[in-house]
N, C-alpha and C positions, 0 to 999 in steps of 0.2 A: 506683369502684375498678372495675377491669377484671376481666372472668371469671379472665384466667392470675392475674391479682394474688393473687387470693381462692384461688385453686388453691394455689397456689405457699406463701402464707399458713399455711394448713391445714398444709402439709407440713413447717415450717420444726420441729427439736424444742426442747423450752422450755431442757433441759438442755444446749445445745451445750457440746460442749469448748473449752475457752481455753489457746492456745498460740501460738507465734510463729515465724515462720519461724528454723531455728538450730538449736531445739529438739527432744533426743533422744525421743523418744515410743515409745511399745509403744499398736499398733493393733488392738484386738481385734476380729475379722471373722469373720462369722456364712456357713458354707461347709456352703451342703447338698450332700447326696452321694446320691441317690435320695429313700431315702423319709428317710435319717438327717440329724441338723447336729448339726455340731459348730463350734467356736471355732479361728479359729488367729489365733496373737500374729502379730506383723512388727513386728520393731523397728529402727527406724532416727531418720535425720535429716531434719527437713522444712525440702523445697528453695524449695518454695513454694505458697503459697495464693491461688488468684483467686476472679473471679464476686464474685456479691451475692448475699443472701439467699439462695433454698432450690438456686441452683445455685453453690454454692460450691465447690471443690471443693482438697482441698490433695493435694501428693506427697509420699511420705515414700520415700528412698533408703538402701540398708545393704551392704554389701559381702558375700556370701556364697563363702567358698571363691576370695577372688581376682575374685571376678566380683562388677559393680555390680549391682544390683536394684533398681529403681525399679516403684511401685505408685503409684496415683492413687483416691482415694477421693474421693464426694462426702461432704460434711459432713455433711446430714442423713440420709443412708442410713441407712433399717433396718439394714441388714446391716452398718454398721459401730455394736456393740455399745458401745465404749466406746475412751477415748484417752484413755491414761496419758500423764503427762508425767513423765521420768525424769527429766531434767536440764534446765535453761535455757542457751540458746546465745545468744553475745553476737556480734552482726554488725551490721553497716552496710549492706547491702542487703536488697531486699524478694523479689530472686531470687538463689539459691546456685547459678546454671547452670554455675560451674567449678568445683565440687567434682566433677563429671562428669571430669573429666581427674583426677584427685588420687586416690592410692588409698594406703591403708596409714595413717601416721601425719601424709601430708601435708593430710589430707582430715578432720581433728579440725575440731572450730568448737572455740574455748577456752568455757570456760564463765563465765557472769557473775558475777562478783564476784571473778574472782580477775584479777589484774594480768599 
């Protein structure tokens, strides 16, 4: 094994969260301000998951007072405290880039189990 893959293997979280594209998730992000630390929650729809191994990232989008906000996090980052799945989404593609042009009720993803 190469040196880089050994280092990456040591940084992978043992209990990595299980979620898919289209799911609505709550991301608990640890933020350091000066000497204080706090946890900020970001809730939205998972647009895409990309990369592999320790480099895996995921993008979450929400609409905040009419403006779309997207954030991308490394899945195995120590700053991501936990990812909580609020509801499972039913989608037929790997990347939901078309949601960027939609707003309001049109930007909803159907829930798994509903017809």
